[in-house]
NUKERO-485610 format. One record per residue (C-alpha): x, z, y; residue in three letters; residue number from 1. Coordinates in nm, 4 decimals, decimal comma, always signed. Example, Ala and Ser with C-alpha at 12.3 -4.5 7.8 and 13.67 -1.06 7.14 Angstrom:
+1,2300 | +0,7800 | -0,4500 | Ala | 1
+1,3670 | +0,7140 | -0,1060 | Ser | 2
//
This chain:
+0,6982 | +0,9652 | -0,4933 | Met | 1
+0,7831 | +0,7936 | -0,2303 | Ala | 2
+0,6785 | +0,6291 | +0,1178 | Phe | 3
+0,5525 | +0,2945 | +0,1567 | Val | 4
+0,4814 | +0,0522 | +0,5064 | Ile | 5
+0,0908 | -0,1055 | +0,5027 | Thr | 6
-0,0546 | -0,3666 | +0,7436 | Ser | 7
+0,0372 | -0,2155 | +1,0818 | Pro | 8
+0,3973 | -0,3097 | +1,0669 | Cys | 9
+0,3060 | -0,6743 | +1,0104 | Lys | 10
+0,2098 | -0,6897 | +1,3450 | Thr | 11
+0,4410 | -0,4536 | +1,5234 | Glu | 12
+0,7807 | -0,5454 | +1,2808 | Lys | 13
+0,9364 | -0,2371 | +1,4690 | Ala | 14
+1,2675 | -0,1386 | +1,3535 | Ala | 15
+1,2846 | +0,2206 | +1,4237 | Glu | 16
+1,1978 | +0,3403 | +1,0732 | Cys | 17
+1,5293 | +0,1505 | +0,9615 | Val | 18
+1,7628 | +0,2752 | +1,2369 | Glu | 19
+1,6812 | +0,6616 | +1,0710 | Val | 20
+1,6546 | +0,6070 | +0,7075 | Cys | 21
+1,9332 | +0,8253 | +0,6407 | Pro | 22
+1,9867 | +0,6394 | +0,2734 | Val | 23
+1,9089 | +0,2567 | +0,3753 | Asp | 24
+1,5513 | +0,1955 | +0,1892 | Cys | 25
+1,3732 | -0,0059 | +0,3921 | Ile | 26
+1,4900 | -0,3801 | +0,4517 | Glu | 27
+1,2926 | -0,6709 | +0,6555 | Glu | 28
+1,0979 | -0,9290 | +0,4376 | Gly | 29
+0,9468 | -1,1931 | +0,5863 | Glu | 30
+0,6378 | -1,0722 | +0,7625 | Asp | 31
+0,6924 | -0,6796 | +0,7993 | Met | 32
+0,9488 | -0,4211 | +0,6534 | Phe | 33
+0,9190 | -0,2543 | +0,2850 | Tyr | 34
+1,1089 | +0,0590 | +0,1341 | Ile | 35
+1,2949 | +0,0579 | -0,1736 | Asp | 36
+1,0424 | +0,3101 | -0,3953 | Pro | 37
+1,3310 | +0,3385 | -0,6271 | Asp | 38
+1,5793 | +0,4728 | -0,2908 | Ile | 39
+1,3634 | +0,6798 | -0,0872 | Cys | 40
+1,4365 | +1,0158 | -0,0904 | Ile | 41
+1,1045 | +1,1244 | +0,0645 | Asp | 42
+1,2329 | +1,2855 | +0,3905 | Cys | 43
+0,9685 | +1,1707 | +0,6288 | Gly | 44
+1,1942 | +0,9830 | +0,8794 | Ala | 45
+1,0721 | +0,6772 | +0,9118 | Cys | 46
+0,7113 | +0,7833 | +0,9413 | Glu | 47
+0,7743 | +1,0283 | +1,2289 | Ala | 48
+0,9438 | +0,7264 | +1,4349 | Val | 49
+0,6853 | +0,4514 | +1,3527 | Cys | 50
+0,5002 | +0,3460 | +1,6448 | Pro | 51
+0,1688 | +0,1935 | +1,4645 | Val | 52
+0,1401 | +0,4606 | +1,1939 | Gln | 53
+0,2145 | +0,2130 | +0,9082 | Ala | 54
+0,4221 | +0,4468 | +0,7064 | Ile | 55
+0,2637 | +0,6609 | +0,4304 | Tyr | 56
+0,3317 | +0,8752 | +0,1667 | Ile | 57
+0,1991 | +0,6869 | -0,1535 | Glu | 58
-0,0548 | +0,9683 | -0,2036 | Asp | 59
-0,2021 | +0,9579 | +0,1269 | Glu | 60
-0,2424 | +0,5885 | +0,1653 | Val | 61
-0,5381 | +0,4962 | +0,2346 | Pro | 62
-0,7673 | +0,3108 | +0,0832 | Glu | 63
-0,8037 | -0,0361 | +0,2061 | Glu | 64
-0,4460 | -0,0627 | +0,2343 | Glu | 65
-0,3475 | +0,0396 | -0,1596 | Ile | 66
-0,2861 | -0,3203 | -0,2575 | Glu | 67
+0,0889 | -0,1784 | -0,0052 | Tyr | 68
+0,1898 | +0,0313 | -0,2841 | Ile | 69
+0,2628 | -0,2529 | -0,4980 | Glu | 70
+0,3645 | -0,4914 | -0,2684 | Leu | 71
+0,6585 | -0,2629 | -0,1527 | Asn | 72
+0,7263 | -0,2178 | -0,5032 | Arg | 73
+0,7563 | -0,6112 | -0,5532 | Lys | 74
+0,9476 | -0,7092 | -0,2360 | Phe | 75
+1,2337 | -0,5603 | -0,3952 | Phe | 76
+1,1232 | -0,5809 | -0,7881 | His | 77
+0,9698 | -0,8937 | -0,7732 | Gly | 78
//
């Protein structure tokens, strides 16, 4: 299970999550940040510092944000 960055990041694009990630699984895209689900260790450090509450554990992503699970995967795996 990995954490997922959702739509509030698009308007904020803060980098606190990148700074606290112990495994460097968060990368900056053109319009938001993304979490590599293959590297994420589910520590929750990123979720705790996100200023716009854009980060969720995959099982808890709100229904209206479900598409971001696949967007995060596609960013890393095409």
